[in-house]
N, C-alpha and C positions, 0 to 999 in steps of 0.2 A: 504492499499500499504505499501511495507516495501523500505523503503529509502537506504536501504544492498544492493540493488537488482539493477544491471546495465543493461542502456536501451541505444538503440541505435535507433536513428533518419534518416530515407531513404527516403531522400529525405527534409532535415533539412531547405534548404531553401525559400522552400513555407510559404505564406503568412499565411497560419496558425498550417502549422509546428514551423515557427519561434519562436512565439510569445509562443505556450504552452513549447518546447525545453529551452524555459528561465527559464518560471515559474520554471519548475521542475530542475532546475538548482540551482534556486535561495533557493527553499525549501529545499535544501540537497540530492538531488539525484544523483544517478551519469549518470550522461549523456553524450554521442557522438554524433556528428550530422557525413553526409553522403551526401554530395552534390554532383554530378557531374559539375553542373551551380551554384556553389555559386558567388552570387553578393556579394560583397565589402560593399553595405550598412547594410545587414543582418550579415556577415560575423562579423561586428562589433559588432554586438545586442549579436550574441550569443558570441563571445567571449567575450564578457564583463559580460556575465550574467555566465562564468565561464562554457560554453560547451566546452566538447574538440574535435575538428576537425579532425577530420580523411582524409587525402588527399585518401587514397585509402584502403579499405580491403579487403583478401583474402576470398575468400567463407569458406577456411578451418578458420579462425577465430570466424568464425561468434558464435559460442558455446559457448565462452566468456562472449558475452551477455545473460540474465535474458528474458529481452522479446526486441522485436521490431517493432519498430513503424513505419507506413507508411502513406501514403499521397493516396488520391483516385485517385491520378495521378499515383502513383506507378503500373504499368503492374505485372498482379502477376506471369510471365516470371521472371523478375526481376531477376537476379543471387543473389542476397545475401537475396532476400527476399523468393526464392526456395527452397536455402540452409539453411534458419532458419526454416523454414519447414520439411524440412528433417531431420532436427540433432533437432527438436522435442522444440525448442524454442518458447515460447510463439509470436505469430503476433497479434497487436493490430493497426486495423485501428482509424486516427487520434483522428475520435469523442468518439471510444470508449475508448483512455486511457484518454481523457478528463472525459468520466463521472462517470473514476475509481474515478476522481479527485474530483471530486461535490458531488459523494456521500456524502463525508463528509465534506461538506460547504453547506452552506444558498446560494443554485445557484438562482443569476437572471438571467433569460436567455435572449436573445433578439433572436427573430426568425422570421421569413419572407423571403419572396422572394428577397425583395432591401431591401436595405437600412442599413444592419445589422452593417457593420463596421462604418457607419458614426455615425449613432446613440448611438452605443459602445464609442467611441474614445468621443460622447458628455458627455455620461454619467459616464466617468472615468474623462474626465476635467472637471465637475462639482466635483465630486467627492474629484477631491485633490484642488479644489479651494475653497470647505467648509471647508478640513479639516477631512475628513469621511474617514478612515479609513477603505479599503475596498482592496482582492485581486482579479486583474482581468486578462484576456486572450481574447487577440483582436484576427483578424482577417485578420488584415493587418498592415501597421503602418500609424505613425502618420509622416505629412507632415512637419514640422519643426525638424524631426531629431534631437531632443531632448529629447522625452518623450516616454518614452519604450514602447515596443509596449507588453509589459506584466513587471507586480510586483508583487511579494512576500511581503504580511507583515502578524504578526500573528493576524489573525482575521477570523473570522465565515464569512465574506463574500465574496462572487466570483463574478465578473461581467463577462461573458462571453457570444460568439457567436455559437449559438448550429445550427448545420446545416442540412439543409432537406437532401442534393443532394444525398447521400450515405446512408439513411437508418438509421445511427447511435441516430437518432433525437428521439429512440424510446427504447432507454437507461437512456433517463434521465427522473428526478421527481421535478423540481425547488420548490424553494419556492415560489417566485415571475417570473410569466412570461411575457415577451412585446413583441406581436404580430406585429408585422409592417404591413403587408401582407400578401394574399394569393395567387396571381399570378398564373395562369399556367406555371411550369418551369419545365427543367429536365423530359423531356420527354423518354428516356430511361429508366425512372425508374418510372413514376406516366404516366398512358398509358391516362388519362385524368385531368380535375380540380379538380373534385369529388373527389380522388385516393388522391389527394394532401394535398385536406382541411381536408379529414378521418386523415391523418396520424398528421397534426397540432391539427384538435378537440381531438387526442388520446393525444395528450403532456398534451393537456388545459387540461383534465380530468384529469390527474396525480400531476398536480400543484396541492401547500398544500394552497397558503395560499392566491393570488393576484394575476389573469387574467388584464394587461391594454392591452385595444384593439381600435381601432378606429371605430367609430360607424358604417361606413360603411360596416363594415364585420361584417357575421354573420357566426358566426362557428356555435354558441347555443351547448356548452358544459354541459355535465350532472355532472360534477365532484364538489367539494363543496368550491373550491376556489371561495374568492370574485371575480367578474368583474364589472371593471373600463372602463370608456370610457377616451382617451386622447384626445380628442379632445381640442383644443385652451387653450392644462394645461401652454404653454410656458408665455402665454400674462397673463393670471390670477398668474402665480405665479414670476414674476417680469422678466422673460428673454428678453433682450432685442431683439431687430429684430434680425432675424436669412440672413443669406447668402441670395439673391434673387432665386428666386425657389420656386415651389409648394412642390418638394420634402424634400427641407430642411427645410420646415416652420412642416411639419411631422416628420422629424426625430425630432426638436427642440421640441415638443412638446412632444414627446414619452419621450425624457431624463428629460423634465420635469417632466413628472408623476410618473420617477422609484425615482427622486431625493426627492418628496414630502414626497415617503415614509420613509423617514429615519426624517425626523421632521425639518430638517435644511432652515434657509431662505436664498435665493438664492442672490446674490450678482451680482449687474447688468449688469456687465460686462463679467456675464460667457459666454455668448452663442459670443457676440464681442471679445473676449480673443480666442476661439474654434480656435487651429491651421490650425484644418482640417485635414483629411489622404491622404496619398498619393496613387497619382491615381486617384482622384478623383477631376475634375474639376482644376486640378496642369496647373499652364499658368508657361508653358516653354521656352517660349523667348517674348519680344514685340519689338515693335518699331515703327515709327510712322504712318504705313500701315498694317505690319503683328501683328496679333497674336497668335501664338500658343497655344493648350492648349490638355492635353489627359485626357481622362476618363476611368473607367474601365465597364462601360453599356456593358453590351452583354443580355442584353433582349429589346423585342419592346418597350415597358411602361417605361424602365429605358431609351431608347433612344430618346423615346416624353418629358420627363424631362429633359433630356439633353440639347435637344434643342431649346426647350422654355426655360429656362435656360440662354445660349448662347445669343440667339437671345432680351432677354431681356436688358442685357446687352450692346451690341453693335451691335443696331437697324443697325446702316447706315453702316454697313460691309455685303460685303457676309459673306455668310456662306459656307464652303467644310468639308466636311465631311470624311476620311478615316478611312475603316470602317473594321476590321479584323474580324471574325463568330467564332463563340466559340464552338466547338465540331460539328461535322455532323449531331448527332442528334438533335439537336437543328436547326440548320440553314434549315434541312426539315422538322421540325414541323412547323416552324414559320416564313418562308423564306415572304410567305404574308405578314404576321406583318411588320416586317424586313424591306422591300422593301416600304411596308408605309409609316412608320414612316422618315425613310430616307431619303423619297421625299419632305419633309419638306425642306431639306439644299436646295442652290443654286446649290451644285453639289456633287458626292459621288463617290468616288474611292473605290471597293471592292480589300480587300489582301486575298491570298489565308487560307483557313480553318486553324482556329490551330487545330489542332487535341485533342490535352490534350491526355488522353489513348486511346482513338476508333481510328477503322479502317475507312477506307472510305466506303459510305453507298451510295446505289443510292439516288438519291435526293437532297443530300446532301451537293453537290461541292460549290464552288463560284457561280461557270455558273449556276448555278442552281437557285441560288438567283438572279444573274445580270437577267434571264431571268422574273422575276417575277415583275421585275420595270415596269411599264405603263406611268407616266407623264414626262418625261427625264432619257434617257440613264443613266446607271452607269459605268462607267468605270473601267474593270480589270486592276489591278495594280500587279509589282512584288514586293516584298524585297528584292531591292538590290540598288546599287548607279546608275542604269540605271531611278530605280523609282523614286530615290531621285530626279535626274537631271529634269524626264520627269515632277515632283510635283510642283518642283520650278519653270520652266520655264512656265508650267498654271496658278498657281496663279500669277507672274511676280508682276506690282507695284500697283495691284488694293487693295484697302483699304480693308481685309479679315479676317474675322476669324478662320484658320486652326484648327479641333479637329481630334485625332488621337482613336478614339473611339474600345475598345474591352478591353476583360479577359485577352486573353494570351499575347505575347513578342512584341506585339506591341509596347510598351515601351521604347523597343529598337529601332525600327525604328525609331520612334518620337524624340528621342535624335542623332540617325543619324542625319536625316532631320536637325535638328538646327543644332547640329555643324556645316555643309555641310554650312546655313546660314551665320551661323557667319563666317565663314571659308572667305566666296566668298566676305563677305565683307571690310577682314582684310585683305589677304591675296595676295600679288601681282604678279604679271607673269603670267606664266601659268597652267593649271590647275592642274598638279599636285602638281602645291603648294600650290592650295586650300586643295588638296586630300590630302597629308602631314599633313595640320594644320588641316584640318576634323580630321583626324582621331585619334590625340594626345590629341585635343579638346573630342573627346568623349571613350578614352582609359583612362585619368586621374581619371574621379571618378569613373572607375569601378575596379582601380587596386589598390594594398594595398599604402601605404603611404610610403613604402621602395623602392619600384619601381621606379625607374628613367627611366623617357621617352626620345629618342633621334630622332633627325630626318636628311638624308642626314650624317648618319656615312659611311666613307668609309670602304669595307669590308677588 
């Protein structure tokens, strides 16, 4: 790769795109970013890394970039992407760009259907804790908002998540591959579980040194890399007990196995001090009766693990889940499994499907998922002020854990709900005062620190 080339990231605020853009900018590449819906929390990381953020780009200007990098969520008809292709500009998906970087690194690839971001974060936290020099490019943000999602350093090692969802996994040949699981997902690309397992197996065959996987996973690769199982590695290598939940234990075991490759003794508080990852069992609000959490779970297996963990944390509270299905294809394929998993909660509210890049398909709508419920009925809910008010009335004063679950933009709905709850407890007088207070509370962390918010100003 030539650091003299210029790169434009379309959709630079995406959770996979932001860390990659940050790393490349820190490494000396000329990186610009464009995103029509850029959030303040990622804008800060991009700006801090030196990424030039473009407020607007005319299609006629696209030829000034050597390469356009885009996420799978960017449709082919996007004006900038279409203009780049017409102008002969090289266009790479996020995974293809990462694969180019990894060609010159000793790649530790974290793969699997679930848990990649949390496990990668644990590995990075352990490396930093032990003073081991390694590059890293995550697929999400740390919850503490102080540890960057990517870091460039003069080291041959690179820790990165490798995504299977769009097929770019086939471009990688890691030195070390960590496979967490291989549950069937991405039905739009993989017709059945066997097709997904074949993809993971091909990656293991290309792996050069070590393959780490759980005992229960039988992929049977035929490559030359040494196979090792990581079950129980955390306890063997001195990690403290991880947070509650079966998946958290698996993630900690996997991270411990990777860190053991470096031959460094692990400090006792490595996992205990792990800040966690944003949108992974994140507590947004807590008072005497109500706990509000948000989680990225968007597959039935992930929802099973989440509900198990939440019930263990606060068994005396009712569990109410607000779920936003992610993609029509996944909803259609797994609606019966989603319904079975969600019915473990006491109440379930279903939001409209988050489409990502997909068009609606028959059998993949929220109404189709609602019809799959048998134990108790789910309630369809709009992502609106009326939806927030309905949810607040339904929760009432009963001791409740309220979980907002999904991989789309449900985090914004969850934040708006919390702002409404807080304003309802603080604002006096009419509903208009509550709405003003809630709106100010919601907007403040989403705007630049230079922005001044005012309420009840005369026109």
